[in-house]
C-alpha positions in Angstrom: 2.0 -8.1 30.1 5.3 -6.2 29.7 6.9 -5.6 26.4 10.4 -7.2 25.8 13.4 -5.1 24.8 13.7 -6.7 21.4 10.1 -6.0 20.6 10.5 -2.3 21.4 13.5 -2.1 19.3 12.1 -3.9 16.4 8.9 -1.6 16.6 11.1 1.4 16.6 13.1 0.0 13.6 9.9 -0.9 11.6 8.3 2.6 12.4 11.4 4.4 11.2 11.7 2.4 8.1 8.0 3.1 7.4 8.6 6.8 7.9 11.7 6.7 5.6 9.7 5.0 2.8 6.9 7.5 3.2 9.5 10.3 2.7 10.7 8.5 -0.4 7.1 8.3 -1.7 6.6 12.1 -1.2 9.8 12.9 -2.9 8.7 10.8 -5.7 5.3 12.6 -5.7 7.0 15.9 -6.0 9.2 14.5 -8.8 6.1 13.4 -10.7 4.7 16.8 -10.3 7.8 18.3 -11.8 7.5 16.1 -14.8 10.5 14.0 -14.1 8.5 10.7 -14.9 8.5 9.2 -18.3 5.1 7.7 -17.7 2.7 9.4 -15.3 0.6 6.2 -14.9 3.6 4.0 -13.8 4.7 6.9 -11.5 1.2 7.1 -9.8 1.2 3.2 -9.4 4.8 3.1 -8.0 4.1 6.0 -5.5 0.9 4.3 -4.5 2.8 1.0 -3.8 5.4 2.8 -1.9 3.0 4.6 0.3 1.1 1.3 1.0 4.5 -0.2 1.9 5.3 2.6 4.2 1.7 2.3 5.9 2.4 -1.5 6.3 5.8 -1.0 7.9 4.1 1.4 10.4 1.3 -1.0 11.2 3.8 -3.8 11.7 5.7 -1.6 14.1 2.4 -1.2 16.2 1.5 -4.6 15.8 4.9 -5.9 17.2 4.3 -3.7 20.3 0.8 -5.5 20.6 2.5 -8.9 20.3 0.6 -9.7 17.0 2.3 -12.6 15.3 1.2 -11.2 11.8 3.1 -8.2 12.5 6.3 -10.1 13.4 6.1 -12.3 10.3 5.4 -9.3 8.0 8.3 -7.3 9.6 10.6 -10.4 9.1 9.6 -10.4 5.3 10.4 -6.8 4.9 13.7 -7.0 6.7 14.7 -10.0 4.4 13.7 -7.8 1.4 15.7 -4.9 2.8 18.8 -7.1 3.1 18.2 -8.5 -0.6 17.8 -4.9 -2.0 21.1 -4.0 -0.1 23.0 -6.9 -1.7 21.3 -6.2 -4.9 22.7 -2.6 -4.9 26.3 -3.9 -4.9 25.9 -4.5 -8.5 25.3 -0.9 -9.3 28.3 0.9 -10.6 29.5 3.2 -8.8 28.3 1.3 -5.8 26.1 3.5 -3.4 28.0 2.5 -0.2 25.9 4.7 2.0 22.7 3.2 0.9 24.1 -0.4 0.9 25.5 0.0 4.5 22.5 1.7 6.0 19.9 -0.5 4.5 22.0 -3.6 5.1 22.8 -2.9 8.7 19.2 -1.6 9.5 17.7 -4.9 7.8 20.0 -7.3 9.7 19.4 -5.5 13.1 15.7 -5.6 12.5 15.6 -9.1 11.5 17.7 -10.2 14.5 15.5 -8.2 16.9 12.3 -9.6 15.3 13.7 -13.2 15.5 14.7 -12.6 19.2 11.1 -11.1 19.7 9.6 -14.4 18.3 11.7 -16.7 20.3 11.1 -14.8 23.5 7.3 -14.5 23.0 7.1 -18.0 21.7 8.6 -19.4 24.9 5.6 -17.8 26.8 2.8 -19.3 24.3 1.2 -22.3 25.7 0.3 -23.4 22.2 3.9 -24.0 21.5 4.7 -25.9 24.8 2.2 -28.6 24.6 0.2 -27.0 27.5 -3.5 -26.6 27.4 -4.3 -22.9 26.8 -6.8 -20.8 28.6 -8.9 -20.4 25.5 -10.0 -23.9 25.4 
């Protein structure tokens, strides 16, 4: 079966977000090694969670390409979190406009493409159409 355009775009967005988050985790790892953390244990835990999130985003990207519903739903959750983080960053003074705009725009585009993917692939799913599936 052929991949849809929105699915390919969503997979690329999820993959790039995963790579960006991995880069943040690696930067934090170097900062921890330089002694820039107040608590080494908290720093290690945060780096570990950051890298797990990066791996999840990359896995969601591959899953979207394979038409896995778990990947689409997980990707949607991450996009909503990105939008929320972008909006929360508006309360910081001075406002980091580049961060807010990039994260917000990427989150919205990712969310829209994932929802379009769900709608397009849901239209082909016999379980959602009331038709008997080939599995039964």
